C-alpha positions in Angstrom: -0.2 -0.4 0.5 0.8 3.7 -0.9 -0.6 7.0 -0.5 -0.4 8.7 -4.0 -0.4 13.0 -3.5 -1.2 14.6 -6.6 -2.7 18.6 -7.7 -5.8 18.3 -10.3 -5.3 19.8 -13.3 -6.7 23.6 -14.3 -9.6 23.7 -16.3 -10.0 27.5 -17.5 -14.0 28.5 -16.8 -13.5 31.8 -18.5 -11.5 34.6 -19.0 -11.1 35.0 -14.7 -12.0 32.2 -13.9 -10.6 28.6 -12.8 -10.8 25.6 -11.3 -8.8 22.4 -9.8 -5.5 22.7 -9.7 -6.3 21.1 -6.0 -4.2 18.5 -4.2 -5.1 15.2 -3.3 -4.2 12.1 -2.1 -4.7 8.4 -3.1 -4.1 5.4 -1.5 -3.3 2.5 -3.7 -3.1 -1.0 -2.7 -0.3 -3.5 -4.8 -2.0 -3.4 -7.7 -2.5 0.3 -8.4 -6.1 0.2 -6.9 -7.4 3.3 -5.8 -8.6 2.4 -2.5 -9.4 5.8 -0.2 -9.0 9.3 -2.3 -8.7 13.0 0.0 -10.5 16.1 -1.0 -8.8 18.7 -3.6 -6.8 21.1 -1.0 -5.6 24.2 -1.3 -1.8 23.8 -1.2 0.6 20.6 -1.0 1.6 21.1 2.4 -2.3 21.3 3.3 -2.2 17.5 1.2 0.9 15.8 3.1 -0.8 16.9 6.5 -3.7 15.5 6.2 -1.4 12.0 5.2 0.4 12.5 7.9 -2.4 12.1 10.3 -3.9 9.3 8.6 -0.7 7.5 8.9 -0.1 8.2 12.2 -4.3 7.4 13.2 -5.3 5.1 11.1 -4.5 2.0 13.0 -6.1 3.2 16.8 -9.1 4.7 14.5 -12.7 3.3 15.7 -14.5 2.2 13.1 -18.4 2.6 13.9 -21.2 2.1 12.2 -24.0 4.0 11.4 -27.3 2.3 10.8 
């Protein structure tokens, strides 16, 4: 398993407005299948921080069923 961090491409919507360009993470298994992915982050540092938090806390995280 590994985390991959990448920046989405920027799409110009109008002459003044852009969409995309945000940073995202994906957790991939050994077969390169996406197991989980994160929301868009404004900066690479925010995205890396989210991955670091996941890595530090995932093993002890409680699973709660919501029925």
